[in-house]
C-alpha positions in Angstrom: -6.2 -8.0 2.9 -5.0 -9.2 -0.6 -1.1 -10.2 -1.5 -0.7 -6.8 -3.1 -1.2 -4.5 -0.3 0.2 -7.1 2.0 3.6 -6.8 -0.7 3.4 -2.9 -0.4 3.2 -2.4 3.1 6.1 -4.9 3.2 8.5 -2.7 0.8 7.5 0.3 3.3 9.0 -1.4 6.1 12.0 -3.0 3.9 12.7 0.9 2.7 12.4 1.8 6.0 14.8 -0.6 7.3 17.0 0.0 4.2 19.2 2.9 5.2 20.0 0.9 8.8 21.3 -2.6 7.3 22.8 -0.4 4.2 25.5 1.6 6.9 26.7 -1.9 8.4 27.2 -3.3 4.6 30.1 -2.8 2.8 29.5 -1.5 -1.0 31.6 -3.3 -3.2 30.0 -6.6 -2.2 27.3 -6.2 -5.7 29.9 -5.9 -8.3 31.0 -9.4 -8.7 26.9 -10.4 -8.3 26.9 -8.2 -11.4 29.6 -10.1 -13.2 28.0 -13.1 -13.1 24.6 -12.3 -14.0 26.0 -10.5 -16.9 28.3 -13.5 -18.0 25.2 -15.7 -17.6 22.7 -13.9 -19.6 25.3 -13.9 -22.1 26.1 -18.1 -22.0 21.7 -18.3 -21.8 21.6 -15.7 -25.2 23.8 -17.6 -27.2 22.5 -21.1 -26.6 19.0 -19.8 -27.3 20.1 -18.5 -30.9 21.3 -21.7 -32.0 19.1 -24.4 -32.4 21.5 -27.4 -31.5 22.8 -25.5 -28.2 19.1 -25.8 -26.7 19.1 -27.6 -23.5 16.1 -29.7 -22.6 14.1 -27.9 -19.5 13.6 -30.1 -16.4 10.1 -31.1 -16.3 10.1 -30.9 -12.4 12.2 -27.5 -12.2 9.4 -26.2 -14.3 7.2 -27.6 -11.5 8.9 -26.2 -9.0 8.9 -22.8 -10.2 5.4 -22.4 -11.1 4.5 -24.0 -7.4 2.8 -21.4 -4.9 5.0 -20.4 -2.3 3.9 -19.1 1.2 5.2 -16.4 2.3 3.6 -16.1 5.6 6.7 -17.6 7.6 9.2 -15.5 6.3 6.9 -12.5 6.6 6.6 -13.0 10.1 9.9 -13.3 11.0 11.1 -9.5 9.3 7.9 -8.4 11.1 8.7 -9.7 14.6 12.4 -9.5 14.0 12.1 -5.5 14.1 14.2 -3.9 16.6 12.0 -0.8 16.8 8.5 -0.6 16.4 7.1 1.2 12.9 6.9 4.9 13.2 3.2 6.3 13.4 4.3 8.1 9.9 4.8 4.7 8.2 1.1 2.9 9.7 -0.7 5.8 8.6 0.7 5.5 5.1 -0.3 1.6 5.3 -3.6 2.2 6.2 -4.1 5.0 3.7 -3.4 2.5 1.1 -5.3 -0.4 3.0 -8.8 2.0 2.6 -11.3 1.5 -0.1 -12.9 3.6 -2.2 -16.2 2.7 -1.1 -18.3 5.2 1.3 -18.4 2.6 4.3 -14.4 2.6 4.4 -13.9 6.6 4.4 -13.6 8.2 8.0 -16.7 9.5 9.0 -16.4 13.8 8.7 -17.3 15.6 11.6 -20.5 18.2 10.6 -21.1 21.3 12.6 -24.7 21.5 14.3 -26.4 24.5 13.4 -27.8 26.7 15.3 -32.1 27.2 15.2 -32.7 30.0 13.2 -35.2 32.1 15.0 -37.5 34.1 13.5 -37.2 38.2 13.2 -40.7 39.0 13.1 -42.7 39.0 16.7 -45.7 37.8 16.7 -47.5 41.4 16.7 -46.2 41.9 13.3 -47.8 38.7 11.8 -51.0 39.6 13.0 -50.8 43.3 11.6 -50.0 41.3 8.7 -53.0 39.2 8.9 -55.0 42.2 9.2 -53.5 44.4 6.5 -53.5 40.8 3.7 -56.8 39.3 4.8 -58.8 42.3 6.3 -60.4 41.0 9.2 
């Protein structure tokens, strides 16, 4: 399974868990973070504008930022810590997203078997036609 499909599945699970978590948390907790982010962004913008204000970047910090991280443990913990099993509609939605476009990935459509059509003519009709057409 690709990382993007797993990410989409986790987003769907997180969206279903979000209303439960939001009820228990206070809504005012997000306001200080926004102010701090704005102040930090303004500070970095000021530093970026002046040539003297530029701080040297740490090579170790850059490496850690670009280093690949393994999120498997955190994802498994999130999935197994769910109190209730995932709703059937949610699992169907995830399966629908993961289903590919190839013919082998599509579900088999059941076709109705047609009855063998019988002929309307009898054997006598065929013999009569043969005598009229071939004259024998």
